[in-house]
C-alpha positions in Angstrom: 14.0 8.4 2.1 10.5 9.8 1.1 8.6 12.3 2.1 5.2 12.8 1.6 5.0 14.6 -1.5 7.2 11.4 -2.6 4.8 9.1 -1.7 1.8 10.7 -3.4 3.8 11.1 -6.4 4.3 7.2 -6.5 0.4 6.9 -6.0 -0.3 9.1 -8.4 2.3 7.3 -11.0 2.0 4.0 -10.1 -1.9 4.0 -9.6 -1.6 0.6 -8.0 0.4 0.0 -5.1 1.4 -1.8 -2.2 3.5 -0.5 0.8 5.0 -3.5 2.6 7.2 -4.6 5.3 10.2 -7.6 4.8 8.6 -10.9 6.3 5.4 -9.5 7.2 3.0 -12.6 6.5 0.3 -10.2 5.4 1.9 -8.2 3.1 2.9 -11.6 1.5 -0.9 -12.6 1.5 -1.8 -8.6 -0.1 1.2 -9.8 -2.8 -0.4 -12.9 -3.6 -3.9 -11.7 -4.1 -2.2 -8.6 -6.4 -0.8 -11.3 -8.6 -4.0 -12.9 -8.6 -5.6 -9.3 -10.2 -3.2 -8.8 -12.2 -3.7 -12.9 -13.6 -7.5 -12.5 -13.9 -6.8 -9.1 -16.2 -8.3 -7.0 -13.1 -5.6 -4.3 -13.0 -2.2 -4.8 -15.2 0.4 -4.0 -13.1 1.2 -2.7 -9.4 4.5 -1.8 -7.4 5.5 -2.0 -4.1 7.7 0.3 -1.4 9.1 -1.1 1.1 9.4 0.3 5.2 12.3 1.2 6.0 14.0 0.8 2.6 12.0 3.4 0.4 10.3 5.0 3.1 9.6 5.7 7.3 6.4 4.7 9.4 5.5 8.7 9.8 5.3 9.2 6.2 3.2 6.6 5.4 0.7 6.9 8.3 0.3 10.5 7.5 -0.4 9.5 3.4 -2.7 6.9 5.0 -4.5 9.3 7.3 -4.7 11.8 4.6 -6.4 9.5 2.4 -9.1 8.6 4.8 -7.4 5.6 6.8 -7.0 5.8 10.6 -3.5 4.8 11.9 -3.5 5.7 15.2 0.2 5.6 15.8 2.5 6.5 13.3 5.4 4.6 14.4 3.5 1.2 14.5 1.5 1.9 10.9 0.1 -1.7 9.9 1.1 -3.4 7.0 0.8 -3.7 3.8 -1.3 -0.6 3.1 -2.2 -0.9 -0.4 -3.5 2.0 -3.1 -5.2 0.8 -5.8 -6.7 2.4 -9.0 -5.3 5.8 -6.8 -7.6 5.5 -4.2 -6.9 4.1 -1.1 -8.4 0.5 0.0 -6.3 -0.3 3.3 -4.9 -3.2 4.7 -4.2 -6.7 3.5 -7.7 -7.8 5.2 -9.4 -4.4 3.4 -7.4 -5.5 0.0 -8.1 -9.0 -0.1 -12.2 -8.1 -0.3 -11.4 -5.7 -3.4 -12.6 -6.9 -6.8 -11.9 -3.8 -8.7 
């Protein structure tokens, strides 16, 4: 599993990254929006990392809190959590309004 430092490096390297959970409808919506942004040329690509496979909730919560987000409980971090152009955007609702 990834440490906070590894997650920070992922954001720095990928710039556009969605932290998701398998089976999450909000994550599916965010992935569709990311695809739309690629189609529109707003972003060229994006990466994803999956809770429980690539990292765990405490690392995600720490990353989000460190970047200006506010997660109350590290074991129940909402998904997705989105970073675009290396900056923290927020969850699926925040991301759906982001246009670059």
